[in-house]
C-alpha positions as CSV (number, residue, x, y, z in Angstrom):
1,X,-29.2,-55.4,27.4
2,X,-29.8,-51.6,27.3
3,X,-29.9,-50.2,23.8
4,X,-30.9,-46.9,22.2
5,X,-31.6,-46.6,18.5
6,X,-32.2,-43.2,16.8
7,X,-34.0,-42.8,13.6
8,X,-35.8,-40.1,11.6
9,X,-32.9,-37.9,10.4
10,X,-32.7,-36.6,6.9
11,X,-32.2,-33.7,4.7
12,X,-34.7,-30.8,4.7
13,X,-34.9,-27.2,3.5
14,X,-34.8,-24.3,6.0
15,X,-38.2,-24.0,7.7
16,X,-38.9,-27.7,7.4
17,X,-39.6,-30.3,10.0
18,X,-38.4,-33.7,11.1
19,X,-39.3,-36.0,13.9
20,X,-36.5,-38.0,15.5
21,X,-37.1,-41.1,17.4
22,X,-35.1,-42.8,20.2
23,X,-36.3,-46.4,20.7
24,X,-35.1,-47.8,24.0
25,X,-34.9,-51.5,24.9
26,X,-33.6,-53.5,27.8
27,X,-34.6,-51.1,30.5
28,X,-37.6,-49.3,32.0
29,X,-37.8,-45.8,30.6
30,X,-39.1,-44.2,33.8
31,X,-35.9,-45.1,35.6
32,X,-33.9,-42.8,33.4
33,X,-33.5,-39.3,32.1
34,X,-33.3,-39.1,28.3
35,X,-31.2,-36.4,26.6
36,X,-30.9,-35.3,23.0
37,X,-27.5,-34.0,22.0
38,X,-26.1,-32.8,18.7
39,X,-22.7,-32.4,17.2
40,X,-21.7,-30.6,14.0
41,X,-18.4,-31.3,12.3
42,X,-15.6,-29.5,14.1
43,X,-17.8,-28.5,17.0
44,X,-18.4,-29.8,20.5
45,X,-21.4,-31.8,21.6
46,X,-24.3,-29.6,22.6
47,X,-27.2,-30.6,24.8
48,X,-30.4,-29.9,23.0
49,X,-33.2,-31.2,25.2
50,X,-33.7,-33.4,28.3
51,X,-36.7,-35.2,29.8
52,X,-37.0,-36.8,33.2
53,X,-39.4,-39.5,32.1
54,X,-40.6,-39.9,35.7
55,X,-42.8,-36.8,36.0
56,X,-42.2,-35.5,32.5
57,X,-40.0,-32.5,33.4
58,X,-38.3,-31.1,30.3
59,X,-35.5,-28.7,29.5
60,X,-34.4,-27.0,26.2
61,X,-31.4,-25.2,25.0
62,X,-32.0,-21.6,24.3
63,X,-31.2,-22.1,20.6
64,X,-34.1,-24.5,20.1
65,X,-36.7,-23.2,22.5
66,X,-40.0,-22.7,20.7
67,X,-39.0,-24.9,17.8
68,X,-38.1,-28.3,19.2
69,X,-40.3,-30.5,21.4
70,X,-39.3,-33.5,23.4
71,X,-42.0,-36.1,24.1
72,X,-42.4,-39.8,25.0
73,X,-44.6,-42.7,24.3
74,X,-44.0,-44.9,27.4
75,X,-46.0,-47.7,26.0
76,X,-43.6,-47.9,23.1
77,X,-40.6,-47.1,25.3
78,X,-39.7,-44.4,22.8
79,X,-38.7,-40.7,23.1
80,X,-39.2,-38.3,20.3
81,X,-37.7,-35.0,19.3
82,X,-39.9,-32.9,17.0
83,X,-37.8,-30.4,15.1
84,X,-39.8,-27.5,13.6
85,X,-38.7,-24.4,11.7
86,X,-35.3,-25.9,11.1
87,X,-32.4,-23.6,10.4
88,X,-29.1,-24.4,8.7
89,X,-27.3,-24.1,12.0
90,X,-29.4,-27.0,13.3
91,X,-27.5,-29.4,10.9
92,X,-25.6,-31.9,13.0
93,X,-25.6,-35.5,14.1
94,X,-28.2,-36.0,16.7
95,X,-27.8,-38.5,19.6
96,X,-30.1,-39.7,22.3
97,X,-28.7,-40.8,25.6
98,X,-29.9,-42.3,28.9
99,X,-28.9,-41.3,32.5
100,X,-29.7,-43.7,35.3
101,X,-31.6,-41.9,38.1
102,X,-30.1,-44.2,40.7
103,X,-26.8,-42.4,40.4
104,X,-28.3,-39.1,41.4
105,X,-27.3,-35.8,39.8
106,X,-28.6,-32.2,39.6
107,X,-31.3,-31.2,37.2
108,X,-30.8,-30.6,34.3
109,X,-28.2,-33.3,33.8
110,X,-25.0,-32.9,31.7
111,X,-23.3,-35.1,29.2
112,X,-21.2,-36.8,32.0
113,X,-24.3,-38.0,33.6
114,X,-25.4,-40.1,30.6
115,X,-24.3,-43.7,30.7
116,X,-25.7,-45.0,27.4
117,X,-25.7,-43.4,24.0
118,X,-27.2,-44.2,20.6
119,X,-25.4,-44.3,17.3
120,X,-26.8,-41.0,16.1
121,X,-28.9,-39.8,13.2
122,X,-27.9,-37.1,10.8
123,X,-29.9,-33.9,10.2
124,X,-29.0,-31.7,7.3
125,X,-30.8,-28.4,6.7
126,X,-29.9,-26.6,3.5
127,X,-31.5,-24.8,0.6
């Protein structure tokens, strides 16, 4: 049974860092793209970063380039999002999601391509 579980959120001051984890179970990670999304209260869901596990291709939203890094530990079947130099506007609920490569879609994928979603982890950046 496919499952995604996020962890690592918390409250930090501007300029601080967090590492979010997305632990996958019930499937082989290399058969999927993994995306990180975020949503702040009253705002739409924003794609933050994507990784095609097979080959390691990555993509970042302009708002986080140079500050966030997506990575994977395939042995642990886990994807990470390292959040550095956090800003108040980064505050949101962060979600990971999986898109099955078998369906086929352009790169980078969009929210509609993701079949499975985690429950989210909250990031709060404030002084």
